[in-house]
C-alpha positions as CSV (number, residue, x, y, z in Angstrom):
1,M,-7.9,-0.7,-25.9
2,T,-6.1,2.7,-26.4
3,T,-9.4,4.6,-26.6
4,Y,-10.6,2.9,-23.5
5,L,-7.5,3.8,-21.5
6,L,-7.7,7.4,-22.7
7,R,-11.3,7.6,-21.6
8,R,-10.4,6.0,-18.2
9,M,-7.6,8.4,-17.7
10,L,-9.8,11.4,-18.4
11,S,-12.4,10.1,-16.0
12,T,-9.8,10.1,-13.2
13,V,-9.6,13.9,-13.4
14,P,-12.9,14.7,-11.6
15,L,-12.1,11.8,-9.2
16,V,-8.8,13.3,-8.2
17,V,-10.5,16.7,-7.7
18,G,-13.2,15.1,-5.6
19,V,-10.6,13.3,-3.4
20,S,-8.5,16.4,-3.0
21,I,-11.6,18.3,-1.8
22,I,-12.4,15.6,0.8
23,V,-8.8,15.4,2.1
24,F,-8.5,19.1,2.2
25,G,-11.8,19.5,4.1
26,I,-11.1,16.8,6.6
27,L,-7.7,18.3,7.5
28,Q,-9.2,21.8,7.8
29,A,-11.7,20.3,10.2
30,M,-9.0,19.1,12.5
31,P,-9.1,20.7,16.0
32,G,-7.0,23.8,16.0
33,G,-6.6,23.8,12.3
34,P,-3.3,23.9,10.5
35,L,-1.6,26.0,13.2
36,A,-2.7,23.7,16.1
37,V,0.9,22.9,16.8
38,Y,1.6,26.5,17.8
39,L,-1.5,27.0,20.1
40,D,0.2,25.5,23.2
41,N,3.5,27.3,22.7
42,P,3.9,29.9,25.4
43,Y,6.3,31.8,23.2
44,I,3.8,32.3,20.4
45,T,1.4,35.2,21.0
46,G,-1.9,35.9,19.4
47,K,-0.2,38.5,17.2
48,D,2.3,36.0,16.0
49,L,-0.5,33.5,15.2
50,A,-2.3,36.2,13.2
51,L,0.9,37.0,11.3
52,L,1.4,33.3,10.5
53,R,-2.2,32.9,9.3
54,H,-1.7,35.9,6.9
55,Q,1.7,34.7,5.7
56,L,0.3,31.2,5.0
57,G,-2.9,32.5,3.5
58,L,-5.0,30.9,6.2
59,D,-7.0,34.1,6.6
60,Q,-8.5,33.8,3.2
61,P,-11.8,32.1,2.4
62,L,-11.7,28.3,2.5
63,Y,-12.3,27.9,-1.2
64,I,-9.5,30.3,-2.0
65,Q,-7.2,28.4,0.2
66,Y,-8.2,25.1,-1.6
67,I,-7.7,26.5,-5.1
68,R,-4.3,27.9,-4.2
69,W,-3.2,24.7,-2.6
70,F,-4.4,22.5,-5.4
71,E,-2.7,24.6,-8.1
72,S,0.5,24.5,-6.1
73,Y,0.2,20.8,-5.4
74,M,-0.4,19.9,-9.1
75,S,2.6,22.0,-10.1
76,G,4.9,20.2,-7.7
77,R,5.1,22.9,-5.0
78,W,4.0,21.1,-1.9
79,G,5.0,23.7,0.6
80,V,7.3,23.6,3.6
81,S,7.0,21.2,6.6
82,Y,5.8,23.0,9.7
83,A,7.8,20.6,11.9
84,S,11.2,20.5,10.2
85,G,11.2,23.6,7.9
86,E,12.2,21.4,5.0
87,P,10.4,21.4,1.6
88,V,7.8,18.7,1.7
89,G,8.8,17.3,-1.7
90,R,12.4,16.8,-0.5
91,L,11.1,15.3,2.7
92,I,9.0,12.7,1.0
93,A,11.6,12.0,-1.6
94,G,14.0,11.1,1.2
95,R,11.5,8.6,2.8
96,A,9.9,7.1,-0.4
97,P,12.7,4.7,-1.4
98,A,12.6,2.9,2.0
99,T,8.8,2.5,1.7
100,V,9.0,1.4,-1.9
101,L,11.7,-1.2,-0.9
102,L,9.6,-2.5,1.9
103,M,6.3,-2.7,0.0
104,G,8.0,-4.2,-3.1
105,A,9.7,-6.9,-1.1
106,S,6.5,-7.7,0.8
107,F,4.4,-7.8,-2.4
108,M,6.8,-10.2,-4.1
109,V,7.0,-12.5,-1.1
110,A,3.3,-12.5,-0.6
111,A,2.5,-13.1,-4.4
112,V,4.9,-16.0,-4.7
113,F,3.6,-17.7,-1.5
114,A,0.0,-17.0,-2.1
115,I,-0.1,-18.3,-5.7
116,T,2.0,-21.3,-5.0
117,A,0.1,-22.3,-1.9
118,G,-3.3,-21.5,-3.4
119,V,-2.7,-23.6,-6.5
120,Y,-1.3,-26.5,-4.6
121,S,-4.2,-26.3,-2.1
122,A,-6.7,-26.4,-4.9
123,V,-5.0,-29.4,-6.6
124,R,-4.7,-31.2,-3.2
125,Q,-8.1,-30.2,-1.9
126,Y,-8.9,-31.4,1.6
127,S,-5.4,-32.7,2.1
128,L,-3.3,-32.0,5.2
129,F,-1.4,-29.2,3.2
130,D,-4.8,-27.6,2.2
131,Y,-5.9,-27.5,5.8
132,S,-2.5,-26.1,6.9
133,V,-2.6,-23.3,4.3
134,T,-6.2,-22.6,5.3
135,L,-5.1,-22.2,9.0
136,F,-2.1,-20.1,8.0
137,S,-4.4,-17.8,5.9
138,F,-6.8,-17.2,8.7
139,L,-4.0,-16.4,11.1
140,G,-2.5,-14.0,8.5
141,I,-5.8,-12.3,8.1
142,S,-6.7,-12.1,11.8
143,V,-3.4,-11.5,13.6
144,P,-2.8,-7.8,14.2
145,V,0.3,-6.4,12.4
146,F,1.7,-4.6,15.4
147,W,1.4,-7.7,17.6
148,L,3.1,-10.0,15.1
149,G,5.9,-7.4,14.7
150,L,6.5,-7.3,18.4
151,M,6.5,-11.1,18.7
152,L,9.0,-11.4,15.9
153,Q,11.2,-8.8,17.5
154,L,11.1,-10.7,20.8
155,L,11.8,-14.1,19.3
156,L,14.2,-13.4,16.4
157,A,16.1,-10.3,17.7
158,V,15.9,-10.3,21.5
159,N,15.9,-14.1,22.4
160,L,17.7,-15.6,19.4
161,G,19.8,-12.6,18.3
162,W,19.5,-13.6,14.6
163,L,18.3,-10.3,13.3
164,P,18.5,-6.6,14.4
165,V,15.6,-5.3,16.4
166,A,14.7,-2.3,14.2
167,G,16.0,0.4,11.9
168,F,17.2,0.5,8.3
169,G,20.9,-0.3,8.7
170,A,23.8,1.2,6.8
171,A,22.6,2.5,3.5
172,D,25.9,1.7,1.8
173,N,25.8,-1.9,3.1
174,S,23.2,-4.0,1.2
175,M,23.5,-7.1,3.4
176,D,22.9,-5.0,6.5
177,V,19.8,-3.4,4.9
178,L,18.7,-6.9,3.9
179,R,19.0,-8.2,7.5
180,H,16.9,-5.2,8.7
181,L,14.4,-5.8,5.9
182,I,13.6,-9.4,6.7
183,M,11.3,-9.0,9.7
184,P,9.2,-6.0,8.4
185,T,8.8,-8.0,5.1
186,I,7.5,-11.0,6.9
187,V,5.0,-9.0,8.9
188,L,3.7,-7.0,5.9
189,S,3.6,-10.0,3.5
190,L,1.6,-12.1,6.0
191,F,-0.8,-9.2,6.3
192,I,-1.9,-9.8,2.6
193,A,-0.7,-13.3,1.7
194,G,-3.6,-15.0,3.6
195,R,-6.3,-13.3,1.6
196,W,-4.5,-13.8,-1.7
197,S,-4.0,-17.5,-1.2
198,R,-7.8,-18.0,-0.4
199,F,-8.7,-16.2,-3.6
200,T,-6.2,-18.2,-5.6
201,R,-7.5,-21.5,-4.2
202,A,-11.1,-20.6,-4.9
203,G,-10.3,-19.4,-8.5
204,V,-8.3,-22.5,-9.4
205,L,-11.0,-24.8,-8.0
206,E,-13.7,-23.1,-10.0
207,V,-11.6,-23.3,-13.3
208,L,-10.7,-26.9,-12.8
209,S,-14.4,-27.8,-13.2
210,Q,-14.7,-26.1,-16.5
211,D,-15.2,-28.0,-19.8
212,Y,-12.0,-26.7,-21.5
213,V,-9.9,-28.1,-18.6
214,R,-11.5,-31.5,-18.9
215,T,-10.9,-31.3,-22.7
216,A,-7.2,-30.5,-22.0
217,R,-6.9,-33.6,-19.8
218,A,-8.7,-35.8,-22.3
219,K,-6.2,-34.7,-24.9
220,G,-3.5,-36.4,-22.8
221,L,-1.8,-33.2,-21.6
222,S,0.2,-33.5,-18.4
223,E,-1.4,-32.3,-15.2
224,R,1.3,-29.7,-14.8
225,T,0.5,-28.3,-18.3
226,V,-3.2,-28.3,-17.5
227,I,-2.8,-26.5,-14.3
228,F,-0.3,-23.9,-15.2
229,R,-1.0,-23.2,-18.9
230,H,-4.8,-23.6,-19.0
231,A,-6.3,-23.2,-15.5
232,L,-4.0,-20.8,-13.7
233,R,-4.0,-17.9,-16.2
234,T,-7.8,-17.7,-16.2
235,S,-8.2,-18.1,-12.5
236,L,-5.8,-15.3,-11.7
237,T,-8.2,-12.6,-12.9
238,P,-9.9,-12.1,-9.6
239,V,-6.6,-12.5,-7.7
240,V,-5.0,-9.8,-9.8
241,T,-7.8,-7.5,-8.9
242,I,-7.2,-8.1,-5.2
243,M,-3.4,-7.8,-5.6
244,A,-3.6,-4.5,-7.6
245,L,-5.9,-3.0,-5.1
246,D,-3.9,-4.2,-2.1
247,L,-0.8,-2.8,-3.7
248,A,-2.0,0.7,-2.8
249,G,-3.6,-0.6,0.4
250,L,-0.2,-2.0,1.5
251,F,0.6,1.5,2.6
252,S,-1.8,1.2,5.5
253,G,0.0,-1.8,6.8
254,A,3.3,-0.2,6.1
255,V,2.3,2.7,8.5
256,V,2.1,0.3,11.4
257,T,5.0,-1.9,10.3
258,E,7.4,1.0,9.8
259,T,6.4,2.4,13.2
260,V,7.0,-0.9,15.0
261,F,10.4,-1.5,13.3
262,A,11.5,2.2,13.2
263,W,11.7,1.8,9.4
264,P,12.4,5.3,7.9
265,G,9.8,5.4,5.3
266,M,6.6,7.4,4.5
267,G,4.5,5.4,6.9
268,S,6.6,6.6,9.9
269,L,6.7,10.1,8.4
270,L,2.8,10.1,8.3
271,I,2.7,9.2,12.1
272,Q,5.2,12.0,12.8
273,S,3.2,14.4,10.8
274,I,0.0,13.5,12.6
275,S,1.7,14.0,16.0
276,N,3.2,17.3,14.9
277,V,0.0,18.4,13.0
278,D,2.3,19.0,10.1
279,Y,-0.4,20.1,7.7
280,P,1.5,20.3,4.4
281,T,3.2,17.0,4.8
282,L,-0.1,15.3,5.7
283,L,-1.8,16.7,2.6
284,A,1.0,15.6,0.4
285,I,1.1,12.0,1.7
286,L,-2.6,11.5,1.7
287,M,-2.9,12.8,-1.9
288,L,0.0,10.5,-3.0
289,S,-1.9,7.5,-1.4
290,S,-5.1,8.5,-3.2
291,F,-3.1,8.7,-6.5
292,A,-1.8,5.2,-5.8
293,V,-5.3,3.8,-5.4
294,I,-6.6,5.4,-8.6
295,L,-3.6,4.1,-10.6
296,S,-4.1,0.6,-9.1
297,N,-7.7,0.6,-10.4
298,L,-6.4,1.5,-13.9
299,L,-3.7,-1.2,-13.7
300,V,-6.4,-3.8,-12.9
301,D,-8.3,-3.0,-16.1
302,V,-5.1,-3.3,-18.2
303,L,-4.2,-6.7,-16.6
304,Y,-7.7,-8.0,-17.2
305,G,-7.2,-7.8,-21.0
306,I,-3.7,-9.4,-20.8
307,L,-4.8,-12.4,-18.6
308,D,-8.2,-13.1,-20.2
309,P,-8.3,-12.6,-24.0
310,R,-12.1,-12.9,-23.8
311,I,-12.3,-9.4,-22.3
312,V,-12.6,-6.8,-25.0
313,Y,-12.6,-3.1,-24.2
314,R,-14.6,-0.7,-26.5
């Protein structure tokens, strides 16, 4: 297992380099380039732009720019935001806790609901509960995140007044933060819980027809023991794959959710950076998202061996 993990970690090096080249190239191809934000400024002359290009190294060949940027990025020097003048590392560090809180809460809520509802739907196949969960899952998959967020704001905040409309709340008041967290968590968890519950249901149904499950029942074990000790663990293997991959993919949903609810996280920072053509911040956020996807894939491989002892890594 250790040898396999070391081999996998080494294999991520060319992957990271390849992703960085693609991200860097796409942003370089943006209309106007990294200095697009200054092009429409009447107070910035052509001489000023030439000076900025020289100071930022943008007058160098593209491969030189990439090498310098990649070396600086891997050493933790992420540059300075063009929009605010703050170091990008400090800017992201100030926004990351809010995004981690939102994504963590949404992940836990979605996982608990999806596994519970998926298992019960499989055990009570074709029951009213099963049909209800199926309907709920399809709605969760198909309803746009931004529309659901706006509807919740209209219902729970504007009409009923139960929750605040948007924002983070007072950072030193945990209950205030929790009240602000409820609606974004509902929206983001529904975004993924629908898919997870369908995978859980399908996995449990497949395992319940296996011989070892029939043997466990023939031995006189309770249905609860058969389901949770023998069937669920094996059936979770494909579900864990989807969960681990969606853990990184949650960020795409968080971008929309944070924008709708004015949540001060990395998602809203990404939108602001796109609007301001904040090149260093965009590069840093996109690379962090890429790292998250790569780590999620590695996490899946580790969890496979834990959940299913039949899987052996060589």
